[in-house]
VMD Tcl script that builds the backbone (N, CA, C; Angstrom):
set m [mol new atoms 468]
animate dup $m
set s [atomselect $m all]
$s set {name element resname resid chain x y z} {
  {N N MET 1 A 127.106 93.683 117.909}
  {CA C MET 1 A 126.149 94.064 117.249}
  {C C MET 1 A 125.580 95.864 117.465}
  {N N ALA 2 A 125.686 95.748 119.279}
  {CA C ALA 2 A 125.532 97.184 119.544}
  {C C ALA 2 A 126.283 97.792 119.559}
  {N N ASP 3 A 127.717 97.942 119.386}
  {CA C ASP 3 A 128.479 98.448 119.247}
  {C C ASP 3 A 128.557 98.990 117.738}
  {N N PHE 4 A 127.806 98.162 116.624}
  {CA C PHE 4 A 127.826 98.867 115.327}
  {C C PHE 4 A 126.456 99.584 115.219}
  {N N ILE 5 A 125.464 99.175 115.847}
  {CA C ILE 5 A 124.472 100.139 116.095}
  {C C ILE 5 A 124.417 101.639 116.685}
  {N N ILE 6 A 125.298 101.540 117.388}
  {CA C ILE 6 A 125.325 102.867 118.015}
  {C C ILE 6 A 126.277 103.714 117.513}
  {N N GLY 7 A 127.073 102.910 116.624}
  {CA C GLY 7 A 127.895 103.809 115.274}
  {C C GLY 7 A 127.290 104.011 114.542}
  {N N GLU 8 A 126.889 103.469 113.792}
  {CA C GLU 8 A 125.480 103.713 112.729}
  {C C GLU 8 A 123.955 105.033 113.104}
  {N N ILE 9 A 123.772 104.682 114.590}
  {CA C ILE 9 A 122.272 105.580 114.841}
  {C C ILE 9 A 122.906 106.424 116.069}
  {N N PRO 10 A 122.647 107.711 115.574}
  {CA C PRO 10 A 122.980 108.522 116.434}
  {C C PRO 10 A 122.441 108.849 117.703}
  {N N THR 11 A 121.232 108.959 117.908}
  {CA C THR 11 A 120.677 108.922 118.638}
  {C C THR 11 A 118.943 107.898 117.863}
  {N N LEU 12 A 117.945 107.628 118.968}
  {CA C LEU 12 A 117.005 107.008 119.031}
  {C C LEU 12 A 116.024 107.687 120.675}
  {N N LYS 13 A 114.969 107.593 120.078}
  {CA C LYS 13 A 114.079 108.630 120.694}
  {C C LYS 13 A 113.375 107.060 121.524}
  {N N ASN 14 A 112.807 107.830 123.395}
  {CA C ASN 14 A 112.358 107.016 123.875}
  {C C ASN 14 A 110.626 106.473 123.358}
  {N N GLY 15 A 110.795 105.043 123.191}
  {CA C GLY 15 A 109.869 104.726 122.815}
  {C C GLY 15 A 109.618 104.005 121.242}
  {N N SER 16 A 111.159 104.356 120.567}
  {CA C SER 16 A 111.509 103.980 119.673}
  {C C SER 16 A 111.115 102.349 119.342}
  {N N ILE 17 A 111.557 101.965 118.239}
  {CA C ILE 17 A 111.435 100.334 118.216}
  {C C ILE 17 A 112.310 99.917 117.130}
  {N N LEU 18 A 113.243 99.165 116.874}
  {CA C LEU 18 A 114.317 99.020 116.098}
  {C C LEU 18 A 114.374 97.004 115.417}
  {N N VAL 19 A 114.201 97.680 113.737}
  {CA C VAL 19 A 114.035 96.205 113.605}
  {C C VAL 19 A 115.533 95.938 113.147}
  {N N VAL 20 A 115.752 94.448 113.057}
  {CA C VAL 20 A 117.325 94.294 112.292}
  {C C VAL 20 A 117.075 92.903 112.042}
  {N N THR 21 A 117.740 93.048 110.507}
  {CA C THR 21 A 117.154 91.859 109.983}
  {C C THR 21 A 118.075 90.727 110.525}
  {N N SER 22 A 117.364 89.647 110.808}
  {CA C SER 22 A 118.023 88.152 111.673}
  {C C SER 22 A 119.725 88.522 110.734}
  {N N LYS 23 A 120.091 87.850 109.876}
  {CA C LYS 23 A 121.014 87.878 109.253}
  {C C LYS 23 A 122.114 88.874 109.578}
  {N N ILE 24 A 121.454 90.310 109.812}
  {CA C ILE 24 A 122.613 91.181 111.224}
  {C C ILE 24 A 122.959 90.301 111.883}
  {N N VAL 25 A 122.072 89.588 112.963}
  {CA C VAL 25 A 122.375 89.038 114.256}
  {C C VAL 25 A 122.999 88.067 114.192}
  {N N ALA 26 A 123.058 86.520 113.257}
  {CA C ALA 26 A 123.464 85.647 112.408}
  {C C ALA 26 A 124.847 85.828 112.760}
  {N N LEU 27 A 124.898 86.950 111.433}
  {CA C LEU 27 A 126.682 87.476 111.688}
  {C C LEU 27 A 127.077 87.892 112.480}
  {N N SER 28 A 126.643 88.397 113.593}
  {CA C SER 28 A 127.046 89.637 114.879}
  {C C SER 28 A 127.680 88.243 115.637}
  {N N GLN 29 A 127.046 86.993 115.514}
  {CA C GLN 29 A 126.790 85.713 116.165}
  {C C GLN 29 A 128.224 84.991 115.957}
  {N N GLY 30 A 128.406 84.941 114.407}
  {CA C GLY 30 A 129.601 84.503 113.946}
  {C C GLY 30 A 128.492 82.886 113.194}
  {N N ARG 31 A 127.592 82.901 113.151}
  {CA C ARG 31 A 127.101 81.239 112.960}
  {C C ARG 31 A 126.622 81.445 111.002}
  {N N ILE 32 A 128.378 81.165 110.769}
  {CA C ILE 32 A 128.564 81.291 109.146}
  {C C ILE 32 A 129.273 79.743 109.031}
  {N N VAL 33 A 128.927 79.345 107.999}
  {CA C VAL 33 A 129.919 77.952 107.313}
  {C C VAL 33 A 130.676 78.539 106.310}
  {N N ASP 34 A 132.007 78.207 105.847}
  {CA C ASP 34 A 132.040 78.668 104.877}
  {C C ASP 34 A 132.450 77.126 104.205}
  {N N ASN 35 A 132.433 77.340 102.506}
  {CA C ASN 35 A 133.014 76.380 102.049}
  {C C ASN 35 A 132.404 75.374 102.065}
  {N N ILE 36 A 131.366 74.958 101.588}
  {CA C ILE 36 A 129.902 74.167 101.125}
  {C C ILE 36 A 130.606 73.113 100.021}
  {N N LYS 37 A 130.824 72.179 99.948}
  {CA C LYS 37 A 131.406 71.439 98.720}
  {C C LYS 37 A 130.271 71.394 98.021}
  {N N ASN 38 A 129.260 70.498 98.245}
  {CA C ASN 38 A 128.052 69.952 97.526}
  {C C ASN 38 A 126.401 70.158 98.418}
  {N N ARG 39 A 125.513 69.996 97.290}
  {CA C ARG 39 A 124.164 69.798 98.038}
  {C C ARG 39 A 124.119 69.204 99.172}
  {N N ARG 40 A 124.770 68.122 99.382}
  {CA C ARG 40 A 124.502 66.722 99.900}
  {C C ARG 40 A 125.298 67.165 101.538}
  {N N GLU 41 A 126.334 68.409 101.546}
  {CA C GLU 41 A 126.495 69.046 102.394}
  {C C GLU 41 A 125.757 69.873 102.916}
  {N N LYS 42 A 124.900 70.599 102.108}
  {CA C LYS 42 A 123.894 72.029 102.744}
  {C C LYS 42 A 123.115 70.997 103.788}
  {N N GLU 43 A 122.778 69.844 102.821}
  {CA C GLU 43 A 121.442 69.295 103.326}
  {C C GLU 43 A 121.486 68.232 104.952}
  {N N GLU 44 A 123.208 68.405 104.656}
  {CA C GLU 44 A 123.240 68.035 106.494}
  {C C GLU 44 A 123.247 69.044 107.069}
  {N N TRP 45 A 123.894 70.049 107.067}
  {CA C TRP 45 A 123.379 71.196 108.146}
  {C C TRP 45 A 121.971 71.545 108.007}
  {N N ILE 46 A 121.655 71.360 107.048}
  {CA C ILE 46 A 119.760 71.990 107.346}
  {C C ILE 46 A 119.574 71.350 108.414}
  {N N LYS 47 A 120.071 69.712 108.104}
  {CA C LYS 47 A 119.242 68.459 109.337}
  {C C LYS 47 A 119.622 68.565 110.717}
  {N N LYS 48 A 120.939 68.833 111.182}
  {CA C LYS 48 A 121.770 69.771 112.028}
  {C C LYS 48 A 121.168 70.703 112.869}
  {N N GLU 49 A 120.302 71.893 111.731}
  {CA C GLU 49 A 120.496 72.910 112.424}
  {C C GLU 49 A 118.446 72.793 112.726}
  {N N SER 50 A 118.298 71.969 112.237}
  {CA C SER 50 A 116.376 71.669 112.386}
  {C C SER 50 A 116.259 70.587 113.783}
  {N N ASP 51 A 114.733 70.960 114.445}
  {CA C ASP 51 A 114.317 70.433 115.732}
  {C C ASP 51 A 113.735 68.934 114.440}
  {N N LYS 52 A 112.986 68.754 113.567}
  {CA C LYS 52 A 112.294 68.129 112.548}
  {C C LYS 52 A 112.237 68.829 111.155}
  {N N PHE 53 A 112.514 67.980 110.591}
  {CA C PHE 53 A 112.635 68.717 109.198}
  {C C PHE 53 A 111.559 67.814 107.943}
  {N N TYR 54 A 111.439 68.121 107.189}
  {CA C TYR 54 A 110.162 67.033 106.070}
  {C C TYR 54 A 110.690 67.259 104.697}
  {N N GLU 55 A 111.430 66.691 103.955}
  {CA C GLU 55 A 111.481 66.795 102.184}
  {C C GLU 55 A 110.520 66.981 101.868}
  {N N THR 56 A 110.331 68.848 101.597}
  {CA C THR 56 A 109.421 68.770 100.032}
  {C C THR 56 A 110.312 68.813 98.825}
  {N N LYS 57 A 109.790 69.166 97.984}
  {CA C LYS 57 A 110.228 68.884 96.325}
  {C C LYS 57 A 110.492 70.222 95.388}
  {N N TRP 58 A 110.187 71.310 97.027}
  {CA C TRP 58 A 111.032 72.943 96.656}
  {C C TRP 58 A 111.721 73.162 97.722}
  {N N CYS 59 A 111.783 72.386 99.061}
  {CA C CYS 59 A 112.895 72.464 100.203}
  {C C CYS 59 A 112.894 71.562 101.102}
  {N N TYR 60 A 113.612 71.660 102.383}
  {CA C TYR 60 A 113.130 71.173 102.896}
  {C C TYR 60 A 112.243 72.362 104.350}
  {N N LEU 61 A 111.094 71.568 104.870}
  {CA C LEU 61 A 110.384 72.266 106.102}
  {C C LEU 61 A 111.008 71.861 107.267}
  {N N CYS 62 A 111.157 73.046 107.691}
  {CA C CYS 62 A 111.680 72.233 108.930}
  {C C CYS 62 A 111.085 72.888 110.524}
  {N N LEU 63 A 110.962 72.707 111.371}
  {CA C LEU 63 A 110.893 73.179 112.810}
  {C C LEU 63 A 112.334 73.620 113.556}
  {N N LYS 64 A 111.924 74.726 113.824}
  {CA C LYS 64 A 113.581 75.385 114.122}
  {C C LYS 64 A 113.186 75.921 115.896}
  {N N ASP 65 A 113.045 76.348 116.803}
  {CA C ASP 65 A 113.016 77.078 117.413}
  {C C ASP 65 A 111.789 76.881 118.230}
  {N N GLY 66 A 110.604 76.364 117.750}
  {CA C GLY 66 A 109.335 76.391 117.811}
  {C C GLY 66 A 108.745 77.026 116.347}
  {N N HIS 67 A 109.079 77.295 115.233}
  {CA C HIS 67 A 108.737 77.947 114.198}
  {C C HIS 67 A 109.373 76.704 113.023}
  {N N TRP 68 A 108.170 77.374 112.367}
  {CA C TRP 68 A 108.350 75.912 111.041}
  {C C TRP 68 A 109.452 77.265 109.767}
  {N N CYS 69 A 109.998 76.956 108.969}
  {CA C CYS 69 A 110.928 77.820 108.027}
  {C C CYS 69 A 111.527 77.030 106.974}
  {N N ALA 70 A 111.531 77.351 105.830}
  {CA C ALA 70 A 112.021 76.689 105.154}
  {C C ALA 70 A 114.085 76.322 105.131}
  {N N ASN 71 A 114.101 75.143 105.255}
  {CA C ASN 71 A 115.513 74.993 105.191}
  {C C ASN 71 A 116.442 74.844 106.087}
  {N N GLY 72 A 115.930 74.870 107.820}
  {CA C GLY 72 A 116.188 75.771 108.908}
  {C C GLY 72 A 116.474 76.764 108.971}
  {N N GLY 73 A 116.437 77.727 107.964}
  {CA C GLY 73 A 116.698 79.141 108.267}
  {C C GLY 73 A 117.363 79.247 107.602}
  {N N ILE 74 A 118.306 78.523 107.499}
  {CA C ILE 74 A 119.902 78.224 106.934}
  {C C ILE 74 A 119.279 79.693 105.682}
  {N N ASP 75 A 120.971 80.064 105.033}
  {CA C ASP 75 A 120.583 81.122 104.166}
  {C C ASP 75 A 121.786 81.259 103.368}
  {N N GLU 76 A 122.066 80.954 101.839}
  {CA C GLU 76 A 123.728 81.298 101.288}
  {C C GLU 76 A 123.318 81.576 100.504}
  {N N SER 77 A 121.826 82.864 100.152}
  {CA C SER 77 A 122.079 83.914 98.592}
  {C C SER 77 A 123.097 85.329 98.972}
  {N N ASN 78 A 122.801 85.506 100.606}
  {CA C ASN 78 A 123.663 86.019 100.926}
  {C C ASN 78 A 125.135 85.830 101.347}
  {N N MET 79 A 125.696 84.872 100.487}
  {CA C MET 79 A 127.113 85.055 100.830}
  {C C MET 79 A 127.673 83.902 99.593}
  {N N ALA 80 A 128.978 85.174 99.729}
  {CA C ALA 80 A 129.918 85.346 98.354}
  {C C ALA 80 A 130.815 83.046 98.907}
  {N N SER 81 A 130.904 82.729 97.706}
  {CA C SER 81 A 132.243 81.819 98.070}
  {C C SER 81 A 131.722 80.579 98.748}
  {N N GLY 82 A 130.415 80.207 98.519}
  {CA C GLY 82 A 129.965 79.203 98.109}
  {C C GLY 82 A 129.615 78.625 100.092}
  {N N GLY 83 A 128.889 79.753 101.017}
  {CA C GLY 83 A 129.082 79.041 102.270}
  {C C GLY 83 A 127.558 79.073 102.484}
  {N N LEU 84 A 126.936 79.708 103.867}
  {CA C LEU 84 A 125.919 79.187 104.878}
  {C C LEU 84 A 125.348 80.580 105.743}
  {N N ILE 85 A 124.985 80.982 106.036}
  {CA C ILE 85 A 124.224 81.771 107.315}
  {C C ILE 85 A 123.801 80.891 107.841}
  {N N LEU 86 A 123.477 81.152 108.929}
  {CA C LEU 86 A 122.943 79.997 109.783}
  {C C LEU 86 A 122.194 80.490 110.690}
  {N N TRP 87 A 120.868 79.829 111.020}
  {CA C TRP 87 A 119.804 80.871 111.850}
  {C C TRP 87 A 120.576 81.757 113.143}
  {N N PRO 88 A 120.065 82.443 113.616}
  {CA C PRO 88 A 120.917 83.085 114.575}
  {C C PRO 88 A 120.211 82.317 115.871}
  {N N GLU 89 A 120.860 82.066 117.313}
  {CA C GLU 89 A 120.547 81.846 118.125}
  {C C GLU 89 A 120.285 82.405 119.296}
  {N N LYS 90 A 119.368 81.628 120.052}
  {CA C LYS 90 A 118.922 82.508 121.135}
  {C C LYS 90 A 118.244 83.805 121.155}
  {N N ASN 91 A 117.315 84.012 119.981}
  {CA C ASN 91 A 116.385 85.167 119.806}
  {C C ASN 91 A 116.491 85.919 120.783}
  {N N TYR 92 A 115.346 85.629 121.758}
  {CA C TYR 92 A 114.743 86.551 122.531}
  {C C TYR 92 A 115.727 86.911 123.917}
  {N N GLU 93 A 116.465 86.602 124.128}
  {CA C GLU 93 A 118.240 86.277 125.251}
  {C C GLU 93 A 118.773 87.512 124.849}
  {N N GLU 94 A 119.122 87.318 122.919}
  {CA C GLU 94 A 119.754 88.081 122.323}
  {C C GLU 94 A 119.426 89.450 122.313}
  {N N ALA 95 A 117.906 89.143 121.846}
  {CA C ALA 95 A 116.919 91.064 121.565}
  {C C ALA 95 A 117.024 91.717 122.723}
  {N N GLU 96 A 117.026 91.087 123.952}
  {CA C GLU 96 A 116.755 91.835 125.544}
  {C C GLU 96 A 118.285 91.505 125.794}
  {N N ASN 97 A 119.241 91.295 125.445}
  {CA C ASN 97 A 120.273 92.111 125.974}
  {C C ASN 97 A 121.038 93.148 125.165}
  {N N LEU 98 A 120.460 93.447 123.618}
  {CA C LEU 98 A 120.410 93.998 122.851}
  {C C LEU 98 A 119.920 94.909 123.157}
  {N N ARG 99 A 118.307 95.127 123.957}
  {CA C ARG 99 A 117.333 96.243 124.559}
  {C C ARG 99 A 118.119 96.791 125.995}
  {N N LYS 100 A 118.791 95.814 126.397}
  {CA C LYS 100 A 119.437 96.789 128.477}
  {C C LYS 100 A 120.579 97.313 127.625}
  {N N ILE 101 A 121.270 97.584 126.638}
  {CA C ILE 101 A 122.507 98.293 126.503}
  {C C ILE 101 A 121.817 98.943 126.030}
  {N N LEU 102 A 121.163 99.022 124.673}
  {CA C LEU 102 A 120.622 100.248 124.092}
  {C C LEU 102 A 120.098 100.704 125.019}
  {N N THR 103 A 119.035 100.734 125.619}
  {CA C THR 103 A 118.378 101.641 126.319}
  {C C THR 103 A 119.149 102.695 127.741}
  {N N LYS 104 A 120.376 101.695 128.495}
  {CA C LYS 104 A 121.050 101.986 129.114}
  {C C LYS 104 A 121.709 103.262 127.777}
  {N N HIS 105 A 122.189 102.868 127.043}
  {CA C HIS 105 A 123.405 104.078 125.856}
  {C C HIS 105 A 122.867 105.123 125.640}
  {N N TYR 106 A 121.545 105.063 124.914}
  {CA C TYR 106 A 120.804 106.298 124.396}
  {C C TYR 106 A 119.339 107.025 125.623}
  {N N LYS 107 A 119.570 106.011 126.901}
  {CA C LYS 107 A 119.104 106.790 128.335}
  {C C LYS 107 A 117.920 106.502 128.429}
  {N N ILE 108 A 117.466 105.480 127.443}
  {CA C ILE 108 A 116.026 105.238 127.433}
  {C C ILE 108 A 115.054 104.621 128.244}
  {N N LYS 109 A 114.200 104.684 128.415}
  {CA C LYS 109 A 113.498 103.318 129.147}
  {C C LYS 109 A 112.337 102.396 128.441}
  {N N GLU 110 A 111.914 102.944 127.170}
  {CA C GLU 110 A 111.840 102.229 126.605}
  {C C GLU 110 A 111.667 101.906 124.839}
  {N N LEU 111 A 112.055 101.141 124.696}
  {CA C LEU 111 A 112.791 100.586 123.414}
  {C C LEU 111 A 112.224 99.276 122.805}
  {N N GLY 112 A 111.974 98.773 121.712}
  {CA C GLY 112 A 111.407 97.671 121.296}
  {C C GLY 112 A 112.481 96.968 120.407}
  {N N ILE 113 A 112.543 96.133 120.661}
  {CA C ILE 113 A 113.769 94.995 119.565}
  {C C ILE 113 A 113.233 94.043 118.627}
  {N N LEU 114 A 112.962 94.132 117.335}
  {CA C LEU 114 A 112.116 93.386 116.471}
  {C C LEU 114 A 113.366 92.623 115.434}
  {N N PHE 115 A 113.693 91.220 115.679}
  {CA C PHE 115 A 114.796 90.443 114.569}
  {C C PHE 115 A 113.347 90.220 113.855}
  {N N THR 116 A 113.581 90.148 112.670}
  {CA C THR 116 A 112.901 89.725 111.173}
  {C C THR 116 A 113.712 89.069 110.226}
  {N N ASP 117 A 112.661 88.123 109.649}
  {CA C ASP 117 A 113.575 86.883 109.145}
  {C C ASP 117 A 111.927 86.843 108.213}
  {N N SER 118 A 112.128 86.229 106.812}
  {CA C SER 118 A 111.099 85.677 106.144}
  {C C SER 118 A 110.455 84.136 106.191}
  {N N ARG 119 A 110.025 83.654 107.333}
  {CA C ARG 119 A 109.778 82.593 107.417}
  {C C ARG 119 A 108.413 82.121 106.993}
  {N N ILE 120 A 108.246 80.827 107.028}
  {CA C ILE 120 A 106.836 79.547 106.382}
  {C C ILE 120 A 106.939 79.777 107.980}
  {N N PHE 121 A 104.898 80.123 108.291}
  {CA C PHE 121 A 104.364 80.150 109.640}
  {C C PHE 121 A 103.448 79.362 109.289}
  {N N SER 122 A 102.728 78.579 110.100}
  {CA C SER 122 A 101.319 78.442 109.929}
  {C C SER 122 A 100.213 78.769 110.086}
  {N N SER 123 A 100.150 80.226 110.321}
  {CA C SER 123 A 99.036 81.384 110.175}
  {C C SER 123 A 99.694 82.793 110.561}
  {N N ALA 124 A 99.365 83.858 110.629}
  {CA C ALA 124 A 99.819 84.803 110.012}
  {C C ALA 124 A 99.659 85.845 111.509}
  {N N CYS 125 A 99.277 84.725 112.896}
  {CA C CYS 125 A 98.938 84.839 114.018}
  {C C CYS 125 A 100.208 84.366 114.729}
  {N N ARG 126 A 101.187 83.128 114.103}
  {CA C ARG 126 A 101.972 83.131 114.739}
  {C C ARG 126 A 102.678 83.750 114.429}
  {N N SER 127 A 103.022 84.798 113.539}
  {CA C SER 127 A 104.290 85.617 113.409}
  {C C SER 127 A 104.061 87.197 114.185}
  {N N TYR 128 A 102.438 87.088 114.327}
  {CA C TYR 128 A 102.273 88.527 115.228}
  {C C TYR 128 A 103.182 88.459 116.614}
  {N N ARG 129 A 102.796 86.842 116.667}
  {CA C ARG 129 A 103.226 86.681 118.284}
  {C C ARG 129 A 104.602 86.340 118.510}
  {N N SER 130 A 105.189 86.068 117.548}
  {CA C SER 130 A 106.804 85.337 118.154}
  {C C SER 130 A 107.285 87.294 118.147}
  {N N SER 131 A 106.786 88.685 117.163}
  {CA C SER 131 A 107.166 89.405 116.810}
  {C C SER 131 A 106.443 90.533 118.459}
  {N N ALA 132 A 105.618 90.288 118.612}
  {CA C ALA 132 A 104.990 90.816 120.126}
  {C C ALA 132 A 105.898 90.451 121.192}
  {N N ARG 133 A 106.330 88.950 120.935}
  {CA C ARG 133 A 107.266 88.592 122.601}
  {C C ARG 133 A 108.633 88.773 122.505}
  {N N LEU 134 A 108.712 88.851 121.215}
  {CA C LEU 134 A 110.192 89.727 121.127}
  {C C LEU 134 A 110.808 90.859 121.194}
  {N N CYS 135 A 110.160 91.552 120.987}
  {CA C CYS 135 A 110.059 93.259 121.327}
  {C C CYS 135 A 109.462 93.855 122.065}
  {N N ARG 136 A 108.866 93.144 123.054}
  {CA C ARG 136 A 107.477 94.352 123.900}
  {C C ARG 136 A 107.034 94.971 123.314}
  {N N ILE 137 A 105.847 95.112 122.824}
  {CA C ILE 137 A 105.423 95.841 121.442}
  {C C ILE 137 A 103.649 95.842 122.075}
  {N N GLN 138 A 103.947 97.031 122.572}
  {CA C GLN 138 A 102.426 96.376 123.449}
  {C C GLN 138 A 100.939 96.624 122.534}
  {N N GLY 139 A 100.927 97.137 121.309}
  {CA C GLY 139 A 99.517 97.074 120.160}
  {C C GLY 139 A 100.060 95.690 119.154}
  {N N ALA 140 A 101.175 94.984 118.371}
  {CA C ALA 140 A 101.210 94.059 118.565}
  {C C ALA 140 A 100.614 92.621 119.237}
  {N N GLN 141 A 100.865 93.134 120.924}
  {CA C GLN 141 A 100.073 92.092 122.017}
  {C C GLN 141 A 98.492 92.288 121.870}
  {N N LYS 142 A 98.432 94.108 121.413}
  {CA C LYS 142 A 96.681 93.854 121.282}
  {C C LYS 142 A 96.209 92.827 120.279}
  {N N LEU 143 A 97.107 93.692 119.038}
  {CA C LEU 143 A 96.406 93.093 118.015}
  {C C LEU 143 A 96.563 91.321 118.154}
  {N N CYS 144 A 97.244 90.636 118.831}
  {CA C CYS 144 A 97.705 88.923 119.016}
  {C C CYS 144 A 95.991 88.490 120.169}
  {N N ARG 145 A 95.504 89.467 120.491}
  {CA C ARG 145 A 94.391 88.987 121.570}
  {C C ARG 145 A 92.984 88.652 120.929}
  {N N ARG 146 A 93.133 89.341 119.953}
  {CA C ARG 146 A 91.419 89.034 118.499}
  {C C ARG 146 A 92.071 87.766 118.130}
  {N N LYS 147 A 90.405 87.225 117.400}
  {CA C LYS 147 A 90.913 85.489 116.951}
  {C C LYS 147 A 91.075 86.113 115.705}
  {N N ARG 148 A 91.772 85.261 114.785}
  {CA C ARG 148 A 91.954 85.055 113.598}
  {C C ARG 148 A 91.600 84.586 112.978}
  {N N TYR 149 A 92.681 84.188 111.908}
  {CA C TYR 149 A 92.642 82.866 110.768}
  {C C TYR 149 A 92.543 81.344 111.254}
  {N N PHE 150 A 91.106 81.057 111.144}
  {CA C PHE 150 A 90.886 79.507 112.259}
  {C C PHE 150 A 90.196 79.683 113.153}
  {N N ARG 151 A 89.897 80.960 113.448}
  {CA C ARG 151 A 89.231 81.489 114.704}
  {C C ARG 151 A 89.738 81.195 116.046}
  {N N GLN 152 A 91.320 80.853 116.004}
  {CA C GLN 152 A 92.245 80.567 116.873}
  {C C GLN 152 A 92.851 81.668 117.401}
  {N N LYS 153 A 92.634 81.991 119.001}
  {CA C LYS 153 A 93.402 82.740 119.558}
  {C C LYS 153 A 94.443 83.060 119.844}
  {N N VAL 154 A 95.530 83.812 119.277}
  {CA C VAL 154 A 96.963 83.756 119.465}
  {C C VAL 154 A 97.391 83.970 121.267}
  {N N GLN 155 A 98.029 83.428 121.772}
  {CA C GLN 155 A 98.428 84.025 123.344}
  {C C GLN 155 A 99.943 84.251 123.307}
  {N N ILE 156 A 100.156 84.777 123.927}
  {CA C ILE 156 A 101.908 85.410 123.953}
  {C C ILE 156 A 101.818 85.142 125.369}
}
mol reanalyze $m
mol bondsrecalc $m
mol representation Tube
mol addrep $m
């Protein structure tokens, strides 16, 4: 993934924030399942990829790596040929490793890495917390210190 980014982005300024969709991260990790034959096989992968899951009439609501998401983070809409793209593994480690490679390559000291995805969260605060922790963005960290929904204070 780092080689691809370096090839596509000629320069990054110090203090930049690089946003990468989680599907790109998953593809770079080879998190693909080909040839899903039927709905039951897809459901087996959803259950296998989830820490906890609850079936609803719309989807499986799954706990995955401390986050609630639909269908265990599995995406089939971006795969031709009936395959699945699984949620990336070790997001925090992957982001930190990418940050180290890119800061060295671009000769910069400050770089935020943000992996994005559309997920179901219990509140907006949790998504801010996840983003801030993942990419070390101070502005987002300050925002998380404020009390928000349900008078909960978010901790990073």
